[in-house]
DODOMAR-764092 format. One record per residue: x, y, z of N, C-alpha, C in turn. Coordinates in steps of 0.05 Angstrom, whole numbers, padded with zeros to 5 digits, always signed. Each point is the difference from the previous one (the first is absolute). Layout:
XYZXYZXYZ...
END
This chain:
+00786-02702+00696+00012-00019-00022+00027-00014+00006+00019+00014+00011+00024-00016+00008-00004-00022+00020-00018+00006+00019-00008-00020+00021-00012-00025-00012-00017+00009-00021-00013-00027-00013+00020-00013-00017+00018+00013-00014+00020-00017-00014+00016-00019+00019+00010+00013+00021+00014-00014+00019-00016-00023+00013-00025+00007+00005-00016-00023+00011-00003-00021-00022-00004+00008-00023-00002-00023-00020+00022-00017+00002+00024+00012-00002+00027-00016-00002+00004-00015+00023-00008+00010+00026+00001-00019+00026-00019-00021-00003-00025+00006-00006-00019-00022-00004+00007-00022-00018+00012+00007-00024+00006-00019-00021+00024-00019+00014+00015+00011+00014+00025-00016+00014-00009-00016+00019-00017+00011+00018-00016-00017+00021-00016-00022-00009-00015+00006-00022-00015-00024-00011+00017-00024-00007+00025+00005-00007+00015-00023-00008+00019-00014+00019-00001+00014+00024+00015-00011+00023-00010-00027+00007-00023-00009+00001-00012-00027+00007+00011-00021-00020+00011+00007-00020+00011-00021-00018+00026-00011+00011+00013+00015+00017+00027-00011+00009-00001-00028+00014+00017-00016-00006-00002-00028+00012-00016-00021-00015-00015+00008-00021-00018-00016-00011+00020-00023-00016-00010-00024-00004+00017-00021-00013-00001+00005-00030+00019-00011-00010+00002+00004-00034-00003-00027-00014-00015-00020+00013-00004-00027-00014-00008+00001-00027-00016+00023-00006-00014-00001-00027+00015+00016-00021+00024+00012+00007+00014+00017-00018+00007-00015-00023+00003+00010-00024+00008-00015-00023+00026+00013-00016+00020-00021-00002+00025+00011-00008+00000+00007-00033+00020+00020-00004+00004+00005-00027+00007-00023-00019-00012-00001-00022+00007-00025-00018-00011-00026+00008-00018-00007+00022-00011-00023+00009-00017-00012-00023-00007+00015-00023-00012-00010-00023+00012+00008-00024-00002-00012-00023+00011+00011-00025-00010+00027-00005+00014+00017-00012-00004+00029-00007-00026+00001-00014-00005-00015-00019-00024-00001-00019-00025-00003+00017+00004-00019+00020-00025-00007+00018-00006+00023+00018+00019+00012+00009-00004+00021+00019-00011+00023-00016+00010+00007-00023-00013+00021-00015-00029-00003-00009-00004-00025-00007-00028-00006-00005-00021+00003+00022+00011-00010+00023-00020+00007+00023+00000+00028+00010+00021+00014-00003+00001+00028+00008-00022+00011-00021+00001-00003-00024-00016+00011-00021-00031-00008+00003-00003-00024+00008-00026-00008+00009-00014+00014+00024+00017+00007+00018-00010+00015+00023-00004+00029-00010+00014+00014-00014-00005+00026-00009-00022+00000-00019-00002-00017-00019-00027+00000-00015-00024-00003+00016+00004-00019+00024-00023-00005+00017-00013+00021+00012+00019+00027+00002-00011+00023+00014-00026+00010-00013-00005-00004-00021-00027+00006-00015-00022-00014+00012+00005-00023+00010-00021-00014+00014-00014+00017+00023+00015+00020+00015-00009+00016+00018-00026+00017-00006+00004+00004-00027-00024+00015-00011-00027-00016-00006+00004-00024+00004-00018-00021-00010-00028+00006+00020+00010+00005+00027-00023+00000+00018-00017+00027-00004+00010+00015-00015-00016+00027-00009-00011-00004-00028+00013-00013-00016-00010-00001-00030-00025-00023+00001+00003-00021+00016-00024-00018+00003-00024+00013+00005-00004+00016+00025-00024+00011+00004-00008+00022-00018+00017+00016-00015-00006+00021-00020-00012-00018-00023+00008-00021-00004-00011-00015-00026-00029-00013+00009-00002-00007+00025-00024-00013+00010-00022+00019+00006+00007+00029+00001-00018+00021+00008-00024+00001-00022+00002-00009-00023-00022+00003-00019-00017-00027-00001+00006-00017+00018-00013-00027-00001-00019-00005+00029-00021-00009-00002-00015-00008+00023+00009-00027+00009-00004-00005+00026-00007+00016+00023+00022+00018+00012+00023+00004-00012+00023+00013+00008-00008+00032-00003-00010+00009-00018-00009+00026-00006-00016+00012+00025-00018-00014+00010-00019+00008+00021+00009-00009+00029+00022-00013+00000+00009-00010+00029+00029+00006+00003+00006+00021+00011+00026+00010+00004+00018-00018+00019-00013-00016+00019+00017-00016+00016+00006-00024-00018-00016-00013-00014+00005-00020-00020+00022+00007-00018-00001+00028-00009+00022+00007-00018+00027+00000+00014+00003+00009+00025+00025-00001+00014+00008-00028+00005-00018-00018+00007+00006-00027+00002+00014-00011-00024-00013+00006-00024+00013-00011-00023+00025+00010-00004+00006+00026+00006+00025+00014-00003+00024-00017+00019-00007-00006+00023+00018-00013+00020+00005-00026-00010-00019-00013-00008+00002-00029-00012+00014-00003-00025-00002+00016-00013+00014+00001-00027+00029+00007+00002+00005+00017+00021+00031+00008+00004+00015-00027+00007-00013-00011+00021+00010-00024+00011+00004-00023-00021-00023-00003-00017+00003-00018-00023+00020+00005-00019+00009+00026-00006+00016+00006-00020+00031-00005+00008+00003+00001+00027+00029-00006+00012+00004-00031+00007-00023-00016-00003+00004-00029+00005+00019-00015-00014+00009+00007-00022+00025-00013-00011+00021+00008+00013+00004+00023+00006+00026+00009+00016+00003-00014+00025-00024-00003+00015-00002-00010+00024+00011-00030+00001-00011-00012-00022+00009-00026-00006+00029-00005-00005+00010+00021-00017+00028-00001-00006+00017+00005+00024-00009+00016+00019+00016+00007+00025-00001-00022+00019-00025-00015+00001-00002-00022+00016+00015-00024-00006+00006-00003-00026+00015-00022-00008+00031-00001+00007+00008+00025+00006+00029+00002+00008+00007-00015+00025-00023+00000+00021+00008-00014+00027+00015+00016+00017+00001-00006+00025+00014+00015+00021+00032-00008-00002+00017+00019+00004+00026-00008+00003+00007-00016+00024+00025-00014-00002+00005-00017+00025+00007+00018+00024-00013-00007+00020+00008+00016+00027-00021+00021+00002-00021+00002-00016-00018+00023+00001-00020-00008+00025-00013+00020+00012-00020-00006+00020-00025-00009-00015-00017-00011+00016-00028-00009-00012-00015+00024-00008-00020-00004-00012-00017+00027-00010-00009+00016+00023-00009-00019+00021-00015+00013+00024+00020+00017+00013+00023-00013+00006+00020+00015+00017+00013+00023-00012+00004-00003-00028+00010+00025-00015-00019+00022-00002-00027-00008-00004-00019+00021+00001-00002+00015+00027-00003-00016+00021-00002+00011+00027+00026+00020+00006+00023-00010-00010+00026+00015+00004-00001+00028-00014-00011-00005-00023-00002+00023-00019-00018+00023+00013-00024-00013+00007-00020+00023+00009+00010+00012+00027+00014-00018+00016+00012+00017+00025+00020+00020-00007+00016-00007-00018+00020+00023-00008-00014+00024-00011-00022-00008-00019-00016+00027-00012-00011+00014+00023-00010-00014+00020-00016+00016+00024+00017+00019+00010+00028-00003+00003+00021+00018+00007+00004+00021-00018-00005-00003-00026+00004+00018-00018-00024+00018-00006-00023-00008+00007-00025+00012-00008+00000+00029+00008+00004+00009+00024-00001+00026+00009+00017+00019-00021+00027-00007-00002+00017+00013-00018-00010+00004-00027-00011-00020-00014-00014-00003-00025-00023+00023-00002-00017+00001+00019-00022+00018+00004+00012+00028+00003+00020+00004+00016+00011+00026+00001+00013+00009-00026+00013-00015-00013+00010+00004-00028-00021+00008-00020-00022-00012+00001-00026+00006-00015-00007+00029+00005-00003+00007+00025-00009+00023+00011+00018+00024-00010+00028-00004+00005+00021+00017-00007+00000+00007-00032-00004-00022-00013+00000+00007-00031-00027+00017-00008-00020-00007+00016-00023+00020-00007+00004+00027+00007+00014+00004+00022+00006+00028+00010+00019+00014-00020+00021-00016-00010+00021+00011-00018-00017+00007-00027-00016-00018-00010-00013+00008-00026-00019+00023+00003-00012+00004+00023-00015+00026+00005+00017+00021-00003+00024+00003+00012+00016+00022+00005+00016+00006-00030+00001-00022-00016+00012+00005-00027-00017+00017-00017-00026+00002+00007-00020+00015-00020+00006-00011-00028-00016-00021-00005+00005-00015-00024-00021+00008-00018-00014+00023+00003-00019+00013-00019-00025-00015+00003-00008-00015+00018-00026-00012+00004+00001-00014+00032-00025-00011+00006-00003-00010+00026+00016-00026-00001+00006-00008+00022+00015-00027+00005-00024-00017+00009-00002-00021-00021-00020-00016+00006+00007-00031+00006-00018-00011+00016+00005-00030+00007-00002-00017-00022+00008-00024+00002-00005-00023-00023-00029-00004+00000-00007-00003-00028-00028-00004-00006-00017-00023+00019+00017-00024+00003-00011-00019+00014-00008+00006+00030+00016+00019+00011-00010+00006+00027-00025+00018+00000+00001+00020-00020-00026+00014-00003-00028-00017-00004+00006-00019-00022-00024-00017-00007-00009-00014+00024+00019-00013+00014-00007-00015+00024-00013+00015+00022+00008+00025+00007-00011+00018+00018-00026+00009-00009-00009+00003-00023-00022+00010-00011-00022-00024-00003+00010-00023-00003-00019-00024-00005-00012-00012+00024-00021-00014-00002-00012-00015+00022-00012-00026-00007-00004-00013+00018-00012-00028-00002+00015-00020-00013-00010-00017-00018+00017-00020-00015+00021+00010-00017-00005+00025-00012+00020+00007-00017+00026+00011+00016-00003+00011+00024+00019+00004+00017+00019-00024+00010-00018-00022+00003+00011-00026+00008+00021-00011-00020-00010+00002-00029+00014-00011-00021+00025+00018-00003-00003+00030+00003+00023+00015-00004+00023-00008+00018-00011-00007+00026+00020-00008+00020+00016-00025-00007-00017-00019-00012+00012-00026-00007+00018+00003-00024-00006+00019-00015+00017+00005-00023+00027+00015+00008-00004+00015+00020+00027+00012+00011+00016-00016+00017-00014-00015+00018+00014-00017+00018+00010-00026-00008-00015-00008-00021+00003-00030-00010+00012-00002-00025-00019+00010-00021+00009-00001-00027+00026+00013-00009+00002+00027+00009+00021+00014-00011+00026-00007+00015+00001-00009+00025+00026-00011+00010+00009-00025-00015-00022-00019-00002+00010-00023-00013+00012+00004-00030-00016+00018-00014+00011+00005-00030+00025+00016+00001+00003+00019+00018+00025+00016-00001+00023-00016+00011-00001-00015+00020+00023-00016+00011+00005-00022-00021-00020-00013-00013+00007-00018-00020+00017+00009-00023-00003+00024-00006+00013+00014-00020+00031+00009+00007-00003+00017+00023+00027+00015+00008+00014-00021+00016-00007-00008+00021+00018-00017+00018+00000-00028-00009-00023-00008-00016+00002-00027-00010+00014-00005-00024-00002+00017-00017+00012-00004-00028+00025+00018-00008-00006+00026+00005+00021+00017-00008+00026+00002+00019-00005-00002+00026+00025+00001+00019+00020-00022-00001-00015-00026+00001+00017-00024-00005+00016+00000-00028-00015+00007-00019+00013-00002-00025+00027+00022-00003-00007+00024+00011+00020+00018-00003+00025-00008+00017-00006-00014+00026+00019-00008+00014+00022-00016-00013-00006-00015-00018+00016-00021-00014+00018+00019-00020-00006+00023-00005+00013+00018-00016+00019+00022+00015-00013+00010+00022+00015+00021+00014+00004-00005+00031-00010-00022+00008+00003-00008+00029-00022+00008+00016-00004-00010+00024-00027+00006+00017+00001+00029+00010+00020+00015+00004-00004+00025+00008-00008+00018-00024+00014-00002-00024-00008+00017-00024-00030-00007-00007-00009-00026+00000-00026-00010-00006-00021+00014+00016+00002-00003+00028-00018+00009+00015-00003+00032-00002+00023+00013-00005+00001+00030-00002-00015+00010-00023+00008-00015-00025-00013+00008-00024-00027-00007+00000-00009-00023+00009-00029-00007+00003-00015+00022+00017+00012+00006+00021-00014+00019+00016-00001+00028-00014+00018+00006-00013-00003+00029-00014-00021-00003-00023+00000-00023-00014-00021-00003-00020-00028-00001+00012-00001-00016+00023-00026+00004+00013-00007+00026+00012+00017+00017+00009-00008+00026+00006-00007+00017-00023+00014-00003-00023-00007+00016-00023-00025-00004-00011-00012-00022+00004-00028-00007-00008-00021+00010+00014+00005+00015+00022-00018+00010+00020-00002+00033-00005-00021+00011+00012-00003+00028-00003+00025+00017+00009+00006+00020-00012+00023+00016+00006+00008+00004+00027-00023+00008+00019+00002+00005+00028+00008-00026+00016-00004-00024-00011+00003-00026+00014+00027-00012-00010+00014+00011-00019+00024-00012-00008+00020-00010+00018+00009+00022+00017+00021-00008+00020-00011-00019+00023-00024+00003+00011-00013-00021+00017-00001-00026-00012-00006-00002-00026-00002-00028-00016+00026-00011-00002+00019+00017-00006+00029-00012-00005+00007-00012+00030-00001+00014+00018+00005-00011+00030-00014-00024+00002-00025-00001+00001-00017-00022+00002+00008-00021-00018+00006+00003-00025+00008-00020-00019+00027-00016+00010+00015+00020+00008+00027-00012+00007-00004-00018+00025-00016+00009+00017-00005-00014+00027-00011-00029-00010-00022+00001-00015-00011-00025-00008+00020-00017-00016+00015+00012-00017+00021-00013-00013+00020-00017+00017+00007+00016+00022+00020-00013+00020-00017-00021+00012-00022+00001+00004-00017-00024+00017+00002-00023-00022-00006+00003-00025-00001-00019-00018+00028-00014-00001+00024+00014+00003+00023-00015-00003+00007-00012+00031-00015+00003+00015+00004-00011+00032-00007-00032-00003-00020-00004-00015-00011-00028-00002-00003-00012-00028+00000+00017-00020-00004-00011-00028-00032-00006-00002-00017+00010+00015-00027-00004-00003-00014+00026-00005-00024-00005-00014-00018+00024-00007-00020+00005+00020-00011-00019+00014-00021+00006+00018+00009+00021+00022+00021+00002+00011+00004+00022+00019-00002+00029-00013+00011-00001-00025-00005+00025-00013-00028+00009-00009-00016-00019-00005-00030+00007-00001-00015+00006+00025+00010-00010+00023-00011+00005+00026+00008+00027+00006+00026+00010-00003+00005+00026+00004-00014+00021-00013-00001-00008-00026-00014+00018-00022-00029+00003+00010-00014-00020+00006-00024-00001+00007-00008+00017+00026+00018-00001+00022-00004+00014+00027+00009+00031-00009+00017+00005-00016+00006+00028-00009-00023+00016-00013-00012-00017-00019-00027+00011-00016-00023+00003+00021-00001-00018+00018-00024+00001+00019+00004+00024+00018+00027+00008+00008+00005+00020+00019-00005+00026-00016+00007-00002-00029-00004+00026-00012-00031+00008-00002-00017-00020-00006-00027+00004-00001-00012+00012+00028+00011-00015+00020-00010+00007+00026+00005+00029+00011+00029+00008-00007+00009+00025+00010-00015+00024-00016-00010-00008-00027-00010+00021-00016-00029+00008+00011-00010-00022+00015-00026+00007+00012+00002+00020+00026+00023+00007+00011+00005+00016+00021+00002+00030-00007-00020+00011+00004-00001+00029-00010+00026+00019+00003+00011-00003+00022+00026+00018+00003+00021-00009-00019+00002-00027-00006+00020-00010-00023-00008+00009-00025-00026-00008-00008-00007+00007-00024+00001+00029-00007-00004+00018+00022+00003+00028-00007+00027+00012-00004+00021-00020+00001+00026+00011-00006+00001+00006-00030-00014-00012-00018-00003+00005-00029-00008+00027-00006-00017+00012+00021-00012+00027-00006+00022+00021-00001-00005+00022-00015+00020+00023+00001-00005+00012+00021
END
């Protein structure tokens, strides 16, 4: 247990090391907009968190309707498309802001972000593993279970498996980044500054995940928040989020890693 705790702390620190030296062209200063406007946009972002459940609510509502009832793949497709459609107004809002002066192009900013995340990927995976070990040793009164999306993907096949992957690797990264790094973080930055904004957004992002994933998601959220502040663009954040989710799906397919959850 002490080894796992120390490992988790070391992994969390190492995951943030690749952020050193990133530019700050996209950081937003306190008071760069009137207080009322900043509060409105921050509130809009917080209210938009409810949209994250839209990808689940839509399929549940469609389950009683043909052809969705008899076609699980079509049901998953509807959920992924509904989630992206739900955040489309937020994406339009974020896109209307434009890139700050001196920011890298979308392509260069995304390539730079993915390169930094490649350096952080192993520590992120080690942090995930350490938190599973810690949770198992705490004896929480029940089994340590993986996220339901991982289990559903592992047990699915065919077209449904493909649409589950699209939902995890495309729809959810777009939706979550539009809400957290696209709306909440820049709005909070006008109230508390860039460091406070990305920290608060990362904590909120982690708190909305399963208890076992809170710390890894806070670290991941801070990493992506710093990437957002590097260029003021959302695409690099979506790209990192997509890679992270794809790696999570892939590693859960490896028996020795999946067995970490076993008692």
